[in-house]
PQR file of N, CA, C, O and H, with PARSE charges and radii, in Angstrom:
ATOM      1  N   MET A   1      25.980 -22.159  -3.174 -0.4000 1.5000
ATOM      2  CA  MET A   1      26.334 -21.827  -4.539 -0.0000 2.0000
ATOM      3  C   MET A   1      27.259 -20.608  -4.503  0.5500 1.7000
ATOM      4  O   MET A   1      26.973 -19.616  -3.833 -0.5500 1.4000
ATOM      5  N   THR A   2      28.340 -20.701  -5.214 -0.4000 1.5000
ATOM      6  CA  THR A   2      29.320 -19.620  -5.219 -0.0000 2.0000
ATOM      7  C   THR A   2      28.956 -18.577  -6.273  0.5500 1.7000
ATOM      8  O   THR A   2      28.117 -18.813  -7.142 -0.5500 1.4000
ATOM      9  H   THR A   2      28.572 -21.508  -5.758  0.4000 1.0000
ATOM     10  N   GLU A   3      29.593 -17.444  -6.175 -0.4000 1.5000
ATOM     11  CA  GLU A   3      29.357 -16.378  -7.152 -0.0000 2.0000
ATOM     12  C   GLU A   3      29.815 -16.794  -8.544  0.5500 1.7000
ATOM     13  O   GLU A   3      29.209 -16.412  -9.545 -0.5500 1.4000
ATOM     14  H   GLU A   3      30.275 -17.252  -5.469  0.4000 1.0000
ATOM     15  N   LEU A   4      30.869 -17.564  -8.601 -0.4000 1.5000
ATOM     16  CA  LEU A   4      31.366 -18.040  -9.892 -0.0000 2.0000
ATOM     17  C   LEU A   4      30.351 -18.966 -10.559  0.5500 1.7000
ATOM     18  O   LEU A   4      30.139 -18.890 -11.769 -0.5500 1.4000
ATOM     19  H   LEU A   4      31.361 -17.874  -7.788  0.4000 1.0000
ATOM     20  N   GLN A   5      29.735 -19.828  -9.781 -0.4000 1.5000
ATOM     21  CA  GLN A   5      28.710 -20.715 -10.329 -0.0000 2.0000
ATOM     22  C   GLN A   5      27.514 -19.918 -10.843  0.5500 1.7000
ATOM     23  O   GLN A   5      26.973 -20.214 -11.909 -0.5500 1.4000
ATOM     24  H   GLN A   5      29.907 -19.891  -8.798  0.4000 1.0000
ATOM     25  N   LEU A   6      27.107 -18.910 -10.084 -0.4000 1.5000
ATOM     26  CA  LEU A   6      26.003 -18.054 -10.530 -0.0000 2.0000
ATOM     27  C   LEU A   6      26.367 -17.327 -11.817  0.5500 1.7000
ATOM     28  O   LEU A   6      25.576 -17.283 -12.760 -0.5500 1.4000
ATOM     29  H   LEU A   6      27.546 -18.669  -9.218  0.4000 1.0000
ATOM     30  N   TYR A   7      27.541 -16.769 -11.849 -0.4000 1.5000
ATOM     31  CA  TYR A   7      28.001 -16.032 -13.029 -0.0000 2.0000
ATOM     32  C   TYR A   7      28.032 -16.938 -14.255  0.5500 1.7000
ATOM     33  O   TYR A   7      27.620 -16.530 -15.341 -0.5500 1.4000
ATOM     34  H   TYR A   7      28.183 -16.805 -11.083  0.4000 1.0000
ATOM     35  N   THR A   8      28.514 -18.154 -14.087 -0.4000 1.5000
ATOM     36  CA  THR A   8      28.588 -19.106 -15.195 -0.0000 2.0000
ATOM     37  C   THR A   8      27.195 -19.424 -15.733  0.5500 1.7000
ATOM     38  O   THR A   8      27.000 -19.509 -16.946 -0.5500 1.4000
ATOM     39  H   THR A   8      28.848 -18.486 -13.205  0.4000 1.0000
ATOM     40  N   LYS A   9      26.246 -19.595 -14.852 -0.4000 1.5000
ATOM     41  CA  LYS A   9      24.876 -19.882 -15.283 -0.0000 2.0000
ATOM     42  C   LYS A   9      24.249 -18.680 -15.984  0.5500 1.7000
ATOM     43  O   LYS A   9      23.542 -18.838 -16.979 -0.5500 1.4000
ATOM     44  H   LYS A   9      26.404 -19.526 -13.867  0.4000 1.0000
ATOM     45  N   ILE A  10      24.505 -17.492 -15.473 -0.4000 1.5000
ATOM     46  CA  ILE A  10      23.923 -16.282 -16.067 -0.0000 2.0000
ATOM     47  C   ILE A  10      24.480 -16.048 -17.462  0.5500 1.7000
ATOM     48  O   ILE A  10      23.743 -15.633 -18.356 -0.5500 1.4000
ATOM     49  H   ILE A  10      25.079 -17.364 -14.664  0.4000 1.0000
ATOM     50  N   ILE A  11      25.746 -16.303 -17.661 -0.4000 1.5000
ATOM     51  CA  ILE A  11      26.372 -16.104 -18.972 -0.0000 2.0000
ATOM     52  C   ILE A  11      25.695 -16.965 -20.042  0.5500 1.7000
ATOM     53  O   ILE A  11      25.570 -16.545 -21.192 -0.5500 1.4000
ATOM     54  H   ILE A  11      26.344 -16.641 -16.934  0.4000 1.0000
ATOM     55  N   GLU A  12      25.268 -18.145 -19.670 -0.4000 1.5000
ATOM     56  CA  GLU A  12      24.672 -19.072 -20.625 -0.0000 2.0000
ATOM     57  C   GLU A  12      23.238 -18.706 -21.013  0.5500 1.7000
ATOM     58  O   GLU A  12      22.698 -19.265 -21.968 -0.5500 1.4000
ATOM     59  H   GLU A  12      25.369 -18.486 -18.735  0.4000 1.0000
ATOM     60  N   LEU A  13      22.623 -17.788 -20.295 -0.4000 1.5000
ATOM     61  CA  LEU A  13      21.229 -17.421 -20.566 -0.0000 2.0000
ATOM     62  C   LEU A  13      21.114 -16.526 -21.791  0.5500 1.7000
ATOM     63  O   LEU A  13      22.046 -15.788 -22.110 -0.5500 1.4000
ATOM     64  H   LEU A  13      23.061 -17.333 -19.519  0.4000 1.0000
ATOM     65  N   PRO A  14      19.966 -16.585 -22.487 -0.5600 1.5000
ATOM     66  CA  PRO A  14      19.713 -15.637 -23.575  0.2800 2.0000
ATOM     67  C   PRO A  14      19.512 -14.226 -23.012  0.5500 1.7000
ATOM     68  O   PRO A  14      19.215 -14.061 -21.829 -0.5500 1.4000
ATOM     69  N   GLU A  15      19.675 -13.230 -23.852 -0.4000 1.5000
ATOM     70  CA  GLU A  15      19.634 -11.829 -23.411 -0.0000 2.0000
ATOM     71  C   GLU A  15      18.304 -11.454 -22.756  0.5500 1.7000
ATOM     72  O   GLU A  15      18.303 -10.742 -21.751 -0.5500 1.4000
ATOM     73  H   GLU A  15      19.916 -13.364 -24.813  0.4000 1.0000
ATOM     74  N   ASP A  16      17.181 -11.910 -23.294 -0.4000 1.5000
ATOM     75  CA  ASP A  16      15.892 -11.538 -22.709 -0.0000 2.0000
ATOM     76  C   ASP A  16      15.726 -12.123 -21.303  0.5500 1.7000
ATOM     77  O   ASP A  16      15.118 -11.493 -20.438 -0.5500 1.4000
ATOM     78  H   ASP A  16      17.182 -12.488 -24.110  0.4000 1.0000
ATOM     79  N   ILE A  17      16.253 -13.304 -21.078 -0.4000 1.5000
ATOM     80  CA  ILE A  17      16.194 -13.903 -19.741 -0.0000 2.0000
ATOM     81  C   ILE A  17      17.159 -13.190 -18.796  0.5500 1.7000
ATOM     82  O   ILE A  17      16.863 -13.052 -17.609 -0.5500 1.4000
ATOM     83  H   ILE A  17      16.747 -13.816 -21.781  0.4000 1.0000
ATOM     84  N   LYS A  18      18.294 -12.740 -19.294 -0.4000 1.5000
ATOM     85  CA  LYS A  18      19.240 -11.981 -18.464 -0.0000 2.0000
ATOM     86  C   LYS A  18      18.581 -10.714 -17.937  0.5500 1.7000
ATOM     87  O   LYS A  18      18.815 -10.314 -16.796 -0.5500 1.4000
ATOM     88  H   LYS A  18      18.534 -12.852 -20.258  0.4000 1.0000
ATOM     89  N   LYS A  19      17.762 -10.088 -18.763 -0.4000 1.5000
ATOM     90  CA  LYS A  19      17.049  -8.872 -18.333 -0.0000 2.0000
ATOM     91  C   LYS A  19      16.089  -9.212 -17.190  0.5500 1.7000
ATOM     92  O   LYS A  19      15.990  -8.466 -16.216 -0.5500 1.4000
ATOM     93  H   LYS A  19      17.571 -10.413 -19.689  0.4000 1.0000
ATOM     94  N   LYS A  20      15.392 -10.328 -17.312 -0.4000 1.5000
ATOM     95  CA  LYS A  20      14.472 -10.746 -16.250 -0.0000 2.0000
ATOM     96  C   LYS A  20      15.231 -11.072 -14.964  0.5500 1.7000
ATOM     97  O   LYS A  20      14.776 -10.742 -13.869 -0.5500 1.4000
ATOM     98  H   LYS A  20      15.472 -10.934 -18.104  0.4000 1.0000
ATOM     99  N   VAL A  21      16.369 -11.709 -15.099 -0.4000 1.5000
ATOM    100  CA  VAL A  21      17.197 -12.023 -13.927 -0.0000 2.0000
ATOM    101  C   VAL A  21      17.656 -10.732 -13.258  0.5500 1.7000
ATOM    102  O   VAL A  21      17.639 -10.623 -12.032 -0.5500 1.4000
ATOM    103  H   VAL A  21      16.739 -11.977 -15.988  0.4000 1.0000
ATOM    104  N   SER A  22      18.059  -9.770 -14.053 -0.4000 1.5000
ATOM    105  CA  SER A  22      18.496  -8.481 -13.514 -0.0000 2.0000
ATOM    106  C   SER A  22      17.355  -7.781 -12.773  0.5500 1.7000
ATOM    107  O   SER A  22      17.557  -7.232 -11.690 -0.5500 1.4000
ATOM    108  H   SER A  22      18.072  -9.859 -15.049  0.4000 1.0000
ATOM    109  N   ASP A  23      16.165  -7.803 -13.359 -0.4000 1.5000
ATOM    110  CA  ASP A  23      15.004  -7.196 -12.703 -0.0000 2.0000
ATOM    111  C   ASP A  23      14.684  -7.904 -11.385  0.5500 1.7000
ATOM    112  O   ASP A  23      14.353  -7.261 -10.389 -0.5500 1.4000
ATOM    113  H   ASP A  23      16.001  -8.249 -14.239  0.4000 1.0000
ATOM    114  N   PHE A  24      14.787  -9.218 -11.393 -0.4000 1.5000
ATOM    115  CA  PHE A  24      14.507  -9.982 -10.181 -0.0000 2.0000
ATOM    116  C   PHE A  24      15.529  -9.674  -9.087  0.5500 1.7000
ATOM    117  O   PHE A  24      15.171  -9.556  -7.915 -0.5500 1.4000
ATOM    118  H   PHE A  24      15.056  -9.740 -12.203  0.4000 1.0000
ATOM    119  N   ILE A  25      16.776  -9.547  -9.461 -0.4000 1.5000
ATOM    120  CA  ILE A  25      17.817  -9.195  -8.487 -0.0000 2.0000
ATOM    121  C   ILE A  25      17.546  -7.811  -7.903  0.5500 1.7000
ATOM    122  O   ILE A  25      17.699  -7.607  -6.698 -0.5500 1.4000
ATOM    123  H   ILE A  25      17.067  -9.643 -10.413  0.4000 1.0000
ATOM    124  N   ASP A  26      17.145  -6.861  -8.746 -0.4000 1.5000
ATOM    125  CA  ASP A  26      16.791  -5.525  -8.253 -0.0000 2.0000
ATOM    126  C   ASP A  26      15.629  -5.594  -7.274  0.5500 1.7000
ATOM    127  O   ASP A  26      15.627  -4.908  -6.252 -0.5500 1.4000
ATOM    128  H   ASP A  26      17.021  -7.027  -9.724  0.4000 1.0000
ATOM    129  N   PHE A  27      14.639  -6.425  -7.590 -0.4000 1.5000
ATOM    130  CA  PHE A  27      13.492  -6.605  -6.696 -0.0000 2.0000
ATOM    131  C   PHE A  27      13.940  -7.144  -5.339  0.5500 1.7000
ATOM    132  O   PHE A  27      13.517  -6.641  -4.298 -0.5500 1.4000
ATOM    133  H   PHE A  27      14.641  -6.983  -8.420  0.4000 1.0000
ATOM    134  N   LEU A  28      14.789  -8.160  -5.350 -0.4000 1.5000
ATOM    135  CA  LEU A  28      15.273  -8.738  -4.096 -0.0000 2.0000
ATOM    136  C   LEU A  28      16.068  -7.729  -3.275  0.5500 1.7000
ATOM    137  O   LEU A  28      15.935  -7.674  -2.052 -0.5500 1.4000
ATOM    138  H   LEU A  28      15.133  -8.568  -6.196  0.4000 1.0000
ATOM    139  N   LEU A  29      16.883  -6.941  -3.941 -0.4000 1.5000
ATOM    140  CA  LEU A  29      17.673  -5.926  -3.231 -0.0000 2.0000
ATOM    141  C   LEU A  29      16.778  -4.867  -2.606  0.5500 1.7000
ATOM    142  O   LEU A  29      17.023  -4.439  -1.478 -0.5500 1.4000
ATOM    143  H   LEU A  29      16.991  -6.985  -4.934  0.4000 1.0000
ATOM    144  N   SER A  30      15.743  -4.438  -3.324 -0.4000 1.5000
ATOM    145  CA  SER A  30      14.845  -3.423  -2.771 -0.0000 2.0000
ATOM    146  C   SER A  30      14.062  -3.983  -1.587  0.5500 1.7000
ATOM    147  O   SER A  30      13.790  -3.261  -0.628 -0.5500 1.4000
ATOM    148  H   SER A  30      15.544  -4.785  -4.240  0.4000 1.0000
ATOM    149  N   ARG A  31      13.699  -5.261  -1.644 -0.4000 1.5000
ATOM    150  CA  ARG A  31      12.982  -5.887  -0.534 -0.0000 2.0000
ATOM    151  C   ARG A  31      13.872  -5.981   0.697  0.5500 1.7000
ATOM    152  O   ARG A  31      13.394  -5.795   1.816 -0.5500 1.4000
ATOM    153  H   ARG A  31      13.920  -5.848  -2.423  0.4000 1.0000
ATOM    154  N   GLU A  32      15.138  -6.262   0.514 -0.4000 1.5000
ATOM    155  CA  GLU A  32      16.067  -6.329   1.640 -0.0000 2.0000
ATOM    156  C   GLU A  32      16.267  -4.960   2.278  0.5500 1.7000
ATOM    157  O   GLU A  32      16.406  -4.856   3.497 -0.5500 1.4000
ATOM    158  H   GLU A  32      15.527  -6.413  -0.395  0.4000 1.0000
ATOM    159  N   LYS A  33      16.282  -3.910   1.462 -0.4000 1.5000
ATOM    160  CA  LYS A  33      16.431  -2.560   2.007 -0.0000 2.0000
ATOM    161  C   LYS A  33      15.245  -2.204   2.881  0.5500 1.7000
ATOM    162  O   LYS A  33      15.409  -1.549   3.910 -0.5500 1.4000
ATOM    163  H   LYS A  33      16.169  -3.994   0.472  0.4000 1.0000
ATOM    164  N   LYS A  34      14.043  -2.629   2.481 -0.4000 1.5000
ATOM    165  CA  LYS A  34      12.848  -2.344   3.275 -0.0000 2.0000
ATOM    166  C   LYS A  34      12.908  -3.062   4.612  0.5500 1.7000
ATOM    167  O   LYS A  34      12.475  -2.514   5.626 -0.5500 1.4000
ATOM    168  H   LYS A  34      13.910  -3.160   1.645  0.4000 1.0000
ATOM    169  N   LYS A  35      13.438  -4.280   4.632 -0.4000 1.5000
ATOM    170  CA  LYS A  35      13.553  -5.026   5.879 -0.0000 2.0000
ATOM    171  C   LYS A  35      14.511  -4.341   6.840  0.5500 1.7000
ATOM    172  O   LYS A  35      14.272  -4.330   8.047 -0.5500 1.4000
ATOM    173  H   LYS A  35      13.789  -4.725   3.808  0.4000 1.0000
ATOM    174  N   LYS A  36      15.578  -3.776   6.327 -0.4000 1.5000
ATOM    175  CA  LYS A  36      16.583  -3.144   7.177 -0.0000 2.0000
ATOM    176  C   LYS A  36      16.076  -1.841   7.780  0.5500 1.7000
ATOM    177  O   LYS A  36      16.606  -1.399   8.799 -0.5500 1.4000
ATOM    178  H   LYS A  36      15.772  -3.785   5.346  0.4000 1.0000
ATOM    179  N   LYS A  37      15.065  -1.211   7.180 -0.4000 1.5000
ATOM    180  CA  LYS A  37      14.567   0.065   7.676 -0.0000 2.0000
ATOM    181  C   LYS A  37      13.775  -0.078   8.970  0.5500 1.7000
ATOM    182  O   LYS A  37      13.651   0.886   9.725 -0.5500 1.4000
ATOM    183  H   LYS A  37      14.635  -1.571   6.352  0.4000 1.0000
ATOM    184  N   ALA A  38      13.243  -1.258   9.236 -0.4000 1.5000
ATOM    185  CA  ALA A  38      12.472  -1.465  10.456 -0.0000 2.0000
ATOM    186  C   ALA A  38      13.397  -1.341  11.661  0.5500 1.7000
ATOM    187  O   ALA A  38      14.326  -2.132  11.825 -0.5500 1.4000
ATOM    188  H   ALA A  38      13.344  -2.041   8.623  0.4000 1.0000
ATOM    189  N   LYS A  39      13.138  -0.351  12.498 -0.4000 1.5000
ATOM    190  CA  LYS A  39      13.983  -0.106  13.660 -0.0000 2.0000
ATOM    191  C   LYS A  39      13.311  -0.640  14.911  0.5500 1.7000
ATOM    192  O   LYS A  39      12.088  -0.604  15.048 -0.5500 1.4000
ATOM    193  H   LYS A  39      12.383   0.292  12.365  0.4000 1.0000
ATOM    194  N   ARG A  40      14.125  -1.126  15.802 -0.4000 1.5000
ATOM    195  CA  ARG A  40      13.622  -1.577  17.088 -0.0000 2.0000
ATOM    196  C   ARG A  40      13.547  -0.377  18.025  0.5500 1.7000
ATOM    197  O   ARG A  40      14.367   0.536  17.927 -0.5500 1.4000
ATOM    198  H   ARG A  40      15.118  -1.155  15.691  0.4000 1.0000
ATOM    199  N   PRO A  41      12.579  -0.369  18.926 -0.5600 1.5000
ATOM    200  CA  PRO A  41      12.486   0.737  19.868  0.2800 2.0000
ATOM    201  C   PRO A  41      13.702   0.782  20.791  0.5500 1.7000
ATOM    202  O   PRO A  41      14.286  -0.250  21.121 -0.5500 1.4000
ATOM    203  N   VAL A  42      14.060   1.964  21.188 -0.4000 1.5000
ATOM    204  CA  VAL A  42      15.198   2.170  22.081 -0.0000 2.0000
ATOM    205  C   VAL A  42      14.772   1.825  23.505  0.5500 1.7000
ATOM    206  O   VAL A  42      13.683   2.199  23.940 -0.5500 1.4000
ATOM    207  H   VAL A  42      13.585   2.802  20.920  0.4000 1.0000
ATOM    208  N   PHE A  43      15.628   1.116  24.223 -0.4000 1.5000
ATOM    209  CA  PHE A  43      15.321   0.747  25.597 -0.0000 2.0000
ATOM    210  C   PHE A  43      15.062   2.001  26.427  0.5500 1.7000
ATOM    211  O   PHE A  43      15.870   2.929  26.430 -0.5500 1.4000
ATOM    212  H   PHE A  43      16.513   0.813  23.869  0.4000 1.0000
ATOM    213  N   GLY A  44      13.944   2.023  27.121 -0.4000 1.5000
ATOM    214  CA  GLY A  44      13.605   3.136  27.992 -0.0000 2.0000
ATOM    215  C   GLY A  44      12.862   4.264  27.308  0.5500 1.7000
ATOM    216  O   GLY A  44      12.653   5.311  27.922 -0.5500 1.4000
ATOM    217  H   GLY A  44      13.287   1.269  27.119  0.4000 1.0000
ATOM    218  N   CYS A  45      12.456   4.093  26.059 -0.4000 1.5000
ATOM    219  CA  CYS A  45      11.801   5.192  25.342 -0.0000 2.0000
ATOM    220  C   CYS A  45      10.400   5.476  25.885  0.5500 1.7000
ATOM    221  O   CYS A  45       9.862   6.555  25.634 -0.5500 1.4000
ATOM    222  H   CYS A  45      12.626   3.243  25.560  0.4000 1.0000
ATOM    223  N   ALA A  46       9.795   4.544  26.620 -0.4000 1.5000
ATOM    224  CA  ALA A  46       8.463   4.758  27.180 -0.0000 2.0000
ATOM    225  C   ALA A  46       8.524   5.100  28.670  0.5500 1.7000
ATOM    226  O   ALA A  46       7.506   5.053  29.361 -0.5500 1.4000
ATOM    227  H   ALA A  46      10.232   3.667  26.824  0.4000 1.0000
ATOM    228  N   ALA A  47       9.705   5.441  29.157 -0.4000 1.5000
ATOM    229  CA  ALA A  47       9.854   5.750  30.578 -0.0000 2.0000
ATOM    230  C   ALA A  47       8.979   6.941  30.951  0.5500 1.7000
ATOM    231  O   ALA A  47       8.977   7.964  30.266 -0.5500 1.4000
ATOM    232  H   ALA A  47      10.531   5.479  28.596  0.4000 1.0000
ATOM    233  N   GLY A  48       8.236   6.794  32.047 -0.4000 1.5000
ATOM    234  CA  GLY A  48       7.381   7.868  32.529 -0.0000 2.0000
ATOM    235  C   GLY A  48       6.009   7.900  31.879  0.5500 1.7000
ATOM    236  O   GLY A  48       5.186   8.734  32.255 -0.5500 1.4000
ATOM    237  H   GLY A  48       8.237   5.963  32.603  0.4000 1.0000
ATOM    238  N   GLN A  49       5.732   7.043  30.936 -0.4000 1.5000
ATOM    239  CA  GLN A  49       4.438   7.053  30.258 -0.0000 2.0000
ATOM    240  C   GLN A  49       3.452   6.064  30.879  0.5500 1.7000
ATOM    241  O   GLN A  49       2.253   6.138  30.614 -0.5500 1.4000
ATOM    242  H   GLN A  49       6.401   6.365  30.630  0.4000 1.0000
ATOM    243  N   ILE A  50       3.944   5.153  31.692 -0.4000 1.5000
ATOM    244  CA  ILE A  50       3.083   4.155  32.324 -0.0000 2.0000
ATOM    245  C   ILE A  50       3.173   4.338  33.832  0.5500 1.7000
ATOM    246  O   ILE A  50       4.260   4.458  34.396 -0.5500 1.4000
ATOM    247  H   ILE A  50       4.918   5.093  31.907  0.4000 1.0000
ATOM    248  N   ARG A  51       2.003   4.356  34.477 -0.4000 1.5000
ATOM    249  CA  ARG A  51       1.968   4.557  35.922 -0.0000 2.0000
ATOM    250  C   ARG A  51       1.095   3.476  36.544  0.5500 1.7000
ATOM    251  O   ARG A  51       0.013   3.174  36.042 -0.5500 1.4000
ATOM    252  H   ARG A  51       1.119   4.258  34.019  0.4000 1.0000
ATOM    253  N   MET A  52       1.576   2.896  37.642 -0.4000 1.5000
ATOM    254  CA  MET A  52       0.800   1.891  38.371 -0.0000 2.0000
ATOM    255  C   MET A  52       0.389   2.489  39.704  0.5500 1.7000
ATOM    256  O   MET A  52       1.164   3.190  40.354 -0.5500 1.4000
ATOM    257  H   MET A  52       2.456   3.141  38.049  0.4000 1.0000
ATOM    258  N   SER A  53      -0.835   2.204  40.097 -0.4000 1.5000
ATOM    259  CA  SER A  53      -1.315   2.740  41.368 -0.0000 2.0000
ATOM    260  C   SER A  53      -0.618   2.034  42.529  0.5500 1.7000
ATOM    261  O   SER A  53      -0.111   0.921  42.385 -0.5500 1.4000
ATOM    262  H   SER A  53      -1.465   1.634  39.569  0.4000 1.0000
ATOM    263  N   ASP A  54      -0.602   2.702  43.682 -0.4000 1.5000
ATOM    264  CA  ASP A  54       0.079   2.153  44.855 -0.0000 2.0000
ATOM    265  C   ASP A  54      -0.596   0.878  45.358  0.5500 1.7000
ATOM    266  O   ASP A  54       0.072   0.004  45.912 -0.5500 1.4000
ATOM    267  H   ASP A  54      -1.013   3.606  43.799  0.4000 1.0000
ATOM    268  N   ASP A  55      -1.906   0.764  45.172 -0.4000 1.5000
ATOM    269  CA  ASP A  55      -2.626  -0.418  45.654 -0.0000 2.0000
ATOM    270  C   ASP A  55      -2.861  -1.446  44.532  0.5500 1.7000
ATOM    271  O   ASP A  55      -3.887  -2.126  44.517 -0.5500 1.4000
ATOM    272  H   ASP A  55      -2.448   1.474  44.722  0.4000 1.0000
ATOM    273  N   PHE A  56      -1.941  -1.549  43.631 -0.4000 1.5000
ATOM    274  CA  PHE A  56      -2.087  -2.450  42.487 -0.0000 2.0000
ATOM    275  C   PHE A  56      -2.273  -3.903  42.921  0.5500 1.7000
ATOM    276  O   PHE A  56      -3.073  -4.628  42.330 -0.5500 1.4000
ATOM    277  H   PHE A  56      -1.108  -0.996  43.643  0.4000 1.0000
ATOM    278  N   ASP A  57      -1.544  -4.328  43.944 -0.4000 1.5000
ATOM    279  CA  ASP A  57      -1.617  -5.716  44.400 -0.0000 2.0000
ATOM    280  C   ASP A  57      -2.732  -5.962  45.409  0.5500 1.7000
ATOM    281  O   ASP A  57      -2.935  -7.104  45.823 -0.5500 1.4000
ATOM    282  H   ASP A  57      -0.894  -3.738  44.424  0.4000 1.0000
ATOM    283  N   ALA A  58      -3.447  -4.942  45.809 -0.4000 1.5000
ATOM    284  CA  ALA A  58      -4.527  -5.105  46.783 -0.0000 2.0000
ATOM    285  C   ALA A  58      -5.689  -5.864  46.140  0.5500 1.7000
ATOM    286  O   ALA A  58      -5.939  -5.712  44.944 -0.5500 1.4000
ATOM    287  H   ALA A  58      -3.281  -4.014  45.473  0.4000 1.0000
ATOM    288  N   PRO A  59      -6.398  -6.677  46.922 -0.5600 1.5000
ATOM    289  CA  PRO A  59      -7.527  -7.418  46.362  0.2800 2.0000
ATOM    290  C   PRO A  59      -8.639  -6.470  45.904  0.5500 1.7000
ATOM    291  O   PRO A  59      -8.864  -5.415  46.498 -0.5500 1.4000
ATOM    292  N   LEU A  60      -9.312  -6.867  44.853 -0.4000 1.5000
ATOM    293  CA  LEU A  60     -10.403  -6.056  44.323 -0.0000 2.0000
ATOM    294  C   LEU A  60     -11.677  -6.322  45.117  0.5500 1.7000
ATOM    295  O   LEU A  60     -11.934  -7.454  45.526 -0.5500 1.4000
ATOM    296  H   LEU A  60      -9.129  -7.723  44.371  0.4000 1.0000
ATOM    297  N   GLY A  61     -12.464  -5.289  45.331 -0.4000 1.5000
ATOM    298  CA  GLY A  61     -13.710  -5.422  46.074 -0.0000 2.0000
ATOM    299  C   GLY A  61     -14.728  -6.295  45.364  0.5500 1.7000
ATOM    300  O   GLY A  61     -15.589  -6.885  46.016 -0.5500 1.4000
ATOM    301  H   GLY A  61     -12.256  -4.370  44.998  0.4000 1.0000
ATOM    302  N   ASP A  62     -14.653  -6.389  44.075 -0.4000 1.5000
ATOM    303  CA  ASP A  62     -15.607  -7.191  43.306 -0.0000 2.0000
ATOM    304  C   ASP A  62     -15.498  -8.682  43.619  0.5500 1.7000
ATOM    305  O   ASP A  62     -16.442  -9.431  43.368 -0.5500 1.4000
ATOM    306  H   ASP A  62     -13.953  -5.909  43.546  0.4000 1.0000
ATOM    307  N   PHE A  63     -14.379  -9.118  44.154 -0.4000 1.5000
ATOM    308  CA  PHE A  63     -14.164 -10.536  44.418 -0.0000 2.0000
ATOM    309  C   PHE A  63     -14.322 -10.901  45.893  0.5500 1.7000
ATOM    310  O   PHE A  63     -13.920 -11.991  46.300 -0.5500 1.4000
ATOM    311  H   PHE A  63     -13.612  -8.510  44.358  0.4000 1.0000
ATOM    312  N   ASN A  64     -14.896 -10.016  46.693 -0.4000 1.5000
ATOM    313  CA  ASN A  64     -15.064 -10.291  48.126 -0.0000 2.0000
ATOM    314  C   ASN A  64     -15.914 -11.531  48.368  0.5500 1.7000
ATOM    315  O   ASN A  64     -15.661 -12.258  49.328 -0.5500 1.4000
ATOM    316  H   ASN A  64     -15.223  -9.130  46.362  0.4000 1.0000
ATOM    317  N   ASP A  65     -16.909 -11.797  47.532 -0.4000 1.5000
ATOM    318  CA  ASP A  65     -17.777 -12.966  47.710 -0.0000 2.0000
ATOM    319  C   ASP A  65     -17.002 -14.270  47.541  0.5500 1.7000
ATOM    320  O   ASP A  65     -17.410 -15.296  48.087 -0.5500 1.4000
ATOM    321  H   ASP A  65     -17.114 -11.206  46.751  0.4000 1.0000
ATOM    322  N   TYR A  66     -15.935 -14.255  46.825 -0.4000 1.5000
ATOM    323  CA  TYR A  66     -15.174 -15.471  46.530 -0.0000 2.0000
ATOM    324  C   TYR A  66     -13.964 -15.661  47.440  0.5500 1.7000
ATOM    325  O   TYR A  66     -13.297 -16.694  47.378 -0.5500 1.4000
ATOM    326  H   TYR A  66     -15.604 -13.422  46.381  0.4000 1.0000
ATOM    327  N   MET A  67     -13.680 -14.678  48.277 -0.4000 1.5000
ATOM    328  CA  MET A  67     -12.501 -14.744  49.143 -0.0000 2.0000
ATOM    329  C   MET A  67     -12.902 -15.247  50.524  0.5500 1.7000
ATOM    330  O   MET A  67     -14.007 -14.953  50.981 -0.5500 1.4000
ATOM    331  H   MET A  67     -14.222 -13.839  48.327  0.4000 1.0000
ATOM    332  N   PRO A  68     -12.028 -16.003  51.206 -0.5600 1.5000
ATOM    333  CA  PRO A  68     -12.370 -16.518  52.558  0.2800 2.0000
ATOM    334  C   PRO A  68     -12.420 -15.421  53.591  0.5500 1.7000
ATOM    335  O   PRO A  68     -12.690 -15.687  54.762 -0.5500 1.4000
TER
END
């Protein structure tokens, strides 16, 4: 739907309905602004906060009964 088609339809509406349409458009615009505020984390922002032990890949002692 083009802007001209929307404009033509809005012109034909009674004044009280035009007010409701205007309020609805404001609502949609405010909702879109809220969506844009959500920021994605910056790559590498958690660098140095996670540490893995040197023996991470070593078998756990709890599973010795199940290992050959």
